[in-house]
Residue, then its C-alpha position, 0 to 999 in steps of 0.5 A: g355718771g359716765r353715761s351720762e356724759d356718753v349721752k351729752r358727748a352723743e347729743w352733741l355729736f349728732q347735733e353737730a352733725l346737723r350742723i355741717a349736714p342739715g338736709s342729712v337723712l341718714a344723721l336725722y335716723r341715726y339721730g332720731h334712732f338715739l332719741f327713740d332708743v337711749l331717751g325713751d324720747w317719741t314726740g323727740c324721734i317723731g319729729m327728726l324721722t318726720r323731717a328726715l321725710g321732708i329731705p328726697t332722697k334716693d335711697a329706698a332701704l334707708e328711708s324705709d327704714v325712717l318708715s318703720q321707725l316711725a311707726t314704731a315711735y307712734h307704736r310706742r308712745g300709744e297716744t290718741g290716734d298714734y296706732i293708724e299713723a303706726e299702721e300706714f307708715y309700716r305700710k308705706a316703708r313695706a312697700l318701698n322695701p318689700k324685702g326689709m324684716q323691720a317693717l314686716g316685724n313690727l308691723g305684725t306686732l302692732l296688729a296684733s298689740k291691737n288683737d287683731h289677730k288674723a291680720a298679724i297673721k296674715v302679715y307673719s305668713r307672708 
């Protein structure tokens, strides 16, 4: 079908972008997001975003988005220890960008899914 061709093309374009600019935090972030959103590849997403975090950037909002997406990937994957990682990354994302609604909402969701409703309400009421 046309969809899988589009997905292949998108993957190729991401790889091409990273070949040209291997240190592009934005390209790594968007590729990670694609792996997560389109392919449901949490582990691939985690790898891509971990790579992005290893690159210094002066863009706090972008770094916060990377952390938040990374947290979401850990949260979704849900293997042993992943929730702990997710919570840590959400908190880092919030610290970098206190107004970032993505990290705030996702942290609340994570806490609620752990049945930590008191903490979730505290997060949402900030």
